[in-house]
N, C-alpha and C positions, 0 to 999 in steps of 0.2 A: 913495206917501208910502214916504220912505226913513227906515228904521229907525238911530238914532245907537249906537254904542258904548256912549254912559251908558245908552240904552232899555235893551241887552240887562245893563249892569250889576244896573242896577234889578229886571229883570225873575228875573235869576239869585239876589240877595237876597229876593227876592217867594218865588221858589219856596220858598227855605230856611227861611224865616220860616213861610211858611204850613204847609208840611211837620209844623214843630215845633207850631204851636198845635193842626192837625188831632188830632197824636199826645197833645198834651197835656189837650185835650178829652175826647177819648175815653179818656184813663186816667182820668180824673177822671167820668167818666159809669158808668166799670167800678168804683170805686172807693166811688160811691156803693150800691152793690150789696152789697158785702161783708158786710153786717149784714144780709142779707134772709132771711128763714126758708126751709127748706131743702124744695122741696116732697116731700110723703109718700111718692113714691116711690122717692125715693132718702132718706128724712129715716135711715136703716139705716147709713148710711155713717160717722155722728160719731157718738161720745156728747159727751156736755157738755164734758169737759176738753180732746177732741181737736177739736171745733167750736172753743171759744174760742182752741185753737192754731194751728188755721188760719186763723183772722181776722188774728190777731197776724201771723203770717207774710204774709199778701196785705199788710197795711197797711205792714209794713216794707219790702217789694220795693217798691210803688206810692211810697212816699219815695224809695228808695232811686234807682228809675227818675228822678224829678223831677229830683235834682241831676245826674245822669250827663247827661238829655238839655239842661237846662241849661247844664253846663259843656261840652259839645260846640257845643251854638250857640253860646257866647260863642268860642270859639278858633276856629270855622270864620269867624265876622263879624270878628274881629281880625285873620285872614289875609287877608280879603279887604279888609279897610280899611285894612290898614297895608303894602300890597304884598307881602305875602309870596309870591305865586306869582313876582311881577316878581324879587325878591329872590333866590327859589329858581333859576329861570331864569337868569338872570344868572350864577348860581354855577354851574350843569351847562354853562354854555356855554366859563367859562373852562377847566373842568376836560377838557372834551372838544371836536373839531370832528365828530365824526360826528353826523349827527342821530340814530341809532339807538340811540347812549351817550348823548345826552343825555337822550333822553325815557326809557331805562331807568334812569336814574341820578336824572330826578327823580319818576319814579312808589316807587323805590326809596327814596327820602330822606322821601315823604310816606305810606308806608305805614309804613315804621320810626318816624316822629314820631308818627305815631296812633297805633300799638302803645302807646308807651315814654308818651303822654298817658294814654293809657287803662288802663295796666297796674294803680295804684295800686287805678282801681275794681272791678279783675277779682280781684286779690290780697284785697281786704276783703270782694266778695260771698261769693268760694269759703271765705275761714277766717273770716270772721266770721258773716256772715248764716247762711249753710250748714253752716257748724260748730254753731251756736246752736240750731237747730232739728233738729240731729241726722243732717246728709245728707251731710256732707262726710268722706270718705275717700280725699281727697288730701293723698299729704305735698307739703313742701315740694321735695322732689328730684322726685317724678312733677310736679309743676306746672310747672317750670323744664324737664325736660325736653319734656313736650308743646309746650311753648312755642317752644323751639327746635328742634322738628320741625315743628310746625306753618309756623315762616318757613321752614328749607330748603325743604319742599313750595311754600309759596308763590313761590319764589325760581325753584323748579324748574318747576314748572306754569307759574304764571303769568308769570314771566320768559320762557317760551318762549313761549308764545299772543301775548304781547304784542309781544316781538320779530319772529315772523313775520308778524304784522298790520303792523305798521310798516314790515319789509322789503317786505311784497309794495305794501303804498301807495306806497313810492318806487319800487316796480320795474316795476310796470301801472297806478299811477294809479287812478282812482277808483274802476275796476273790480275794484278791493282786496277789495270786499267778497264777491264771492262766492267767491275761493279760501281768503278769511278763516273762511268759514261752511263751507266743505267740513272743512275744517282743524278747524276748533272741533268740527262735529258728530263727527268721527271721535275728538277727544279722547274725546268725553263717550259714547259707544257704548261706549270702553276703557273708560271709568271705569265707569260703569253693568256694566258685564260682569265686571268683573274687581276691583270694590273690594273687596269682600272680602279678594284675595288680594293685593293691592298694597299698599293703604294703611291696612287694619284691623291689620295684623299689625306696625306700625311702631309703635303705640299699645297694642295688648291681645295675650292670650294668647285662640287658640280651641282648641277641642278638638270632637272629635265626641263628640255623646251617647253615655253609657257606658250599658252593661247594667242590667237591672237593670227594676222595676214600672213606671216609668215610662215606659223606652224599650218596653217590651212593649205598653203602653196608646198609644203614640205608634204603635207599628208598625201595629195593626190596624188604627187609623184610616186612618195615610198607605195602605195598601193600599186600602183601601175607595174613595178619592179619588182612587187613581193618582199618588202622588206620592213619590218617591226619597226614601226615609230616610238615605240619606247624606248627605244634603244640610241636614239639621238640626245645628247647631252651637250652643255653648255660650262664651258670652265673660267672661271677668273683671270686669264692669263693678263689680264691688264694691272695686275697686279705687281708685277713685275716689269714688262716692257712692251712698248707699244706696236710690236711684231706682232703679225696676225696669224694664224696658223689652223689648221685642221689634219683628226688623224685618225685611222680604223684601228681600233683594237680587237683582240680577242678572238676566239670563237664559240661555234654552238649558242648556245641559249645567253652564252654571254658576250656576245660581240657587240661592237657599239662605234658610233660616230661621234665623236667629240669637237664639237667648235669651243676658239677661241670668241671670249665676248667681244674682245678688238676685232676678228673676224665678221661680226655681226654688227658692228657699229662703221663697217668699211665699206661692207659691199651692200647693193640692195636686193631684195628677193630671191632675182630672178636669177642671180651672179653665187647667192648663198646656196641656191637648189643646184645648180649646177656642180657648185666643189664638193657639194654631200652627193652627188652622180657619182664625183670622182672615185670619194670614199667607198660609198657602197659597191664601185667597180672594182677595188682591191677584195672586196669578201666574194663577190659574185664570180671574180677568176679563182678564188684558193688563193692569194698571194702569202698571207698572212701563214697559211697553211705549209709553202712550199718555201720561204723563208726559214721557219723553223725546222722544216726537214735539213734543208742546205746547213744550217746552224749545226745542226745532230748531227749531221754525217764529216763536219770540217773537226767539232771536237773529238769525236773517235777517231777519227784521224791520229789528233795531236796528241790524245791519250797515248793510243799504241805505240808512236814514233817515241813518246816520250818513255814508255818503257823499255823500250829497246837498249835507251842511252843511261837513263838514271842512275845507272849503277856502277857508270863507268870513272873512277878515281880520277881520273884524268880531268875533268870535268871541275873538281876542287880545287886538285893542284894546280890549275891553269890560274886561277884567282889565290895561289898560295896559302891553302889550305890545304894541309894535310890529313885530317878526319875528315871522310866524306860524311854528307848527310845529303836527305832529299831535297833539302830547300838550298844548299849550295847549287845544287845537281839542275833544279827548276831553273835557276835564275839563268845560270849558263845556258842552256837549252833554248828557253824562252828568247834571249837573245841571238842565238843562232838559229829557232827557228824562224826570226822575224822577215827574211827573205821568203819563203816558202808563204809566211802569212800576208807579205802582201802581194803575193799573185793571187792566193787565192781571194783576198780583196777585192782584185780588179774583176774578178769573175761572178761576184756580189754586186758589186757597182754595175756590170751589165745589164744581169736579170732584172737588175734594182730598176734601172733606167728602161727596159722592156715593159716591164710591170706599170710603170709611168705610161708609160703610150698606151698600152691596153686601157687601163684606168681610164686613160683620158677617152678613149674610142668609144669604150663603153658609156661615158656622159655622153660624146657626142649622138652618139645611136639611141637613149632613150631620155634626150632631153634635146639641149641645143648647144653646139657647139661655141658659137660666137658667145654666148656666156659666160662659159668657161675661158675662151682668150681674153674678156672683159677683165673677168676676174683675176686672172695669172696678171697680168700689166697693171692691175691697181695694188696687189700684192706686191709686187715687185719695186715698184715706184717708191710706195711705202719704205719697203724695207731697204732701198738706196742699193738693189742687186747690179750685182757686174753683168751686165747685156754682151761685154763682148768679150767673154775668158777665153783663154788659148785653146785651143783642140786638144793638146796636151794633157793642161791641167785637167782639162772637164775629164778625157778620158781617162785617170790615172785616180782623179779625187771625188767626181759627181757620183752621187745617188740617184741624181734625177737629170734626167736631162735637160737642157738651158732654154729659157724662154724660147728664144728665136724658133730652135727646133720643134716644141711644141707648137708653138704657133701656127709652121708649117703645116705641123702633120695634122691639126687642126681642120 
């Protein structure tokens, strides 16, 4: 049976609408749990005033998310039904004759168009919602600077990767996916290994942990588990938000634990060491390597499937474009691949939650679990976290176990 371009078009719209409905229902289910009684084992996280504030924060976030997702859906559907891709493709072909420049311009306009359309929501969330609940520390200057820097990085990295893929497709045909896979893998390894040295300094100041009681306590623990203390850094997260965080990045000699200054201000030294123990646990359990490996495999599978479908004219015809091109095929494919990428993300989240349990267990076995529990509770309280999320929402969206699950395990 031959599939028509009209069928592909309807399938694309179906995938977009289905994804919207799926997210809408999951968000709705989660909202039904906002007022649930907090389990006794974590009931000490909030006092009454803070609990009511956390409920208000969750409800406002939920309402904001509904408006944003509905707005995004309407924009996308209008672009499809009013020949937005046809108009944009024709415009790019008027500007350039080179297929490479046409594709880059096409994606560039889509990217900046999306950024500008989403900008009012981003500004409102940062300077109204986050400001209302005392989280925002970002100035207008910092916000504008962050946006400009992120756009430049997108142009440099995204544009370079896209240019390479398109050039290889033109040069060697449908085997382009192999060369593209190797190239993207190299970029991924580079960014994972040197993210803290290349990207972070563009946005934040980093410094090694200074001498003092905290450093002495950490030195004692680091020596015990065989982790180089010189790779523990402090970052000025307070310039954007009061929310605290810590993360592990890199591998080999480039490995490092990074603590937000807000984390140091909120926790005592035992709790901070427990958080560091958790982050070092990720290193000791090779979680960074595993995540990179899974990502590389996913990219390879996606590029291979793309090479099988990218040359089908029906992909372009489904959007009303008679002259088939790589960029139109890529747009169509990326949407149709969404259900598969969603399934893949479920497995990623499953493994991610497993890794968090393993890092917690490492912290418990090499330090003390009670201090990690105390730290997790304080951080949840200060960020007004949802302590009673719906299980289906957790299963689909959470890369970390819930506070309740982690405390029970510990």
